[in-house]
N, C-alpha and C positions, 0 to 999 in steps of 0.2 A: 608495613599493612595499613587497609586498609579502612577510611574514618567507615561510620555509615554513609556519613553523607555521599560516598564514593563505589553506592554496591547498587547495584540494577536490582531497583527496586522490584520489580514482576519477578525477577529471579532471588529470590532472599523471600520476597514470602513462599513462594513452591518450598525454599527448603527450611523457613519456618512454617510447614503443612506437613515437614515432613518426608518433601522430597529431593529424591538426590539426584543432583541434575550430573552426569557423566556425557562425554566426549569418545564421541568416536574415531577418531579420528589420534597417531601419532606421529612423528615425526622429529629429526633431532634438528631441526631449526626451528619445530615448537616449543622444544623447550627451552634450549641454550639463546636464543633472539625473543629469548622475555613472552613472550605472547601463556604458553602458558598463565603463570604465576598468574600470568594477569589477571586471566581467567578466573585460577581458585577467590582473588580477591576480588574483585570490581566486577565479576560476572559468577561467584558464589558456586565457583562448578567445584562437582564434590566430586572426577573421578571420572576415565581416563580407561576406555577398549583399543585394543587394538586384535591386530589379526597376521596372521600371514598376508591378505589381501590387503590388510591396509598400510605395511611394513611395503609392497608393494611397490604403487603407487607414488610412498618420499620417496623410493632410492631412484623408482623414477624419470619422480616428479623437480631430485633436486641432482647436482653434484652434491649435496653433503655429503655423503658413505664412500662418493667415488676413492675416495687416497683411503681410507680403509677395507675396498673392499678390493685395493688392487694390492699396499698389504699382505691380510690374507691369502688372497693367492700363492701370492711369492714365498711363503710357510708353509702353501701347496693341499693349504688346507684345502677339502671340500667345498658346497653350493653348504649344502645341510648348518656346516661346520662357522660358512660365512654369517651366512644369514643369525642362529642362533644365537654370534657375539652384536651379530649386528643390533636384534629386533634385545640379547637382556643386558645393552648396553643404554638403552632408546628406555626401555622401560626401566631400571633402578633409577634412572637419572629426574624423570616422571617425579619414581618414587619418591625423587626427595626433597623435589617443588607437592608435589600431597602428604610430605606427612606432617604438616600444622597442620591437618584439617580435618588427620588420621587419632594426631594428637587431642588437638580440640572438643572430636566427638566418644572418644575411646574406643579406637577401635569400629565404630558403624559405618566413619566413611574412609575416605581419604586411600581410597585403593589404588593397582593401575591392573586392568585381563590383561593376561593373555593363553590363549587359545595355543591348546597341544595340536597335532598335527589329529588329522581325520582318520589317515587309518587307526589309529587307536578305538575307535569312533562305540566295539563294541569289549575291546579287551581295559579289562577300569585296574588290572592293574600294571599297563605298560604303560594308561594314562599316566597310573598316579605313580611311577615310578616319573615320567617323562615331565608332569609338572613339580616333583622332588625334583627332577634335575636339576631344575631352572633357580 
């Protein structure tokens, strides 16, 4: 864990004032490469948000997902099943990194959001079922 001298003072001041700094980006290399942990420890990051467009950029912008996509495609998984598998794995890994924030804030911060499918926008029961399915 970082020391107080290692933390970005401007972002720490925001956090101390009650502002939760979230990152609107998620990708496999962000977690596996340690950058997400660094942001939590040194930049006062308190959460991450993601959605299909963010994952599209991550998937198309690197080769991080190529092997997993090929493996899932060879297992006859649908495009939705492939997306769900990749997104859930990345969200779970990011949650592991943010777990200390969750614990330190008694569950007020330390979350990773993942949006449900837009075709469920007017379907409350479908939205809840989809969210619970993750």
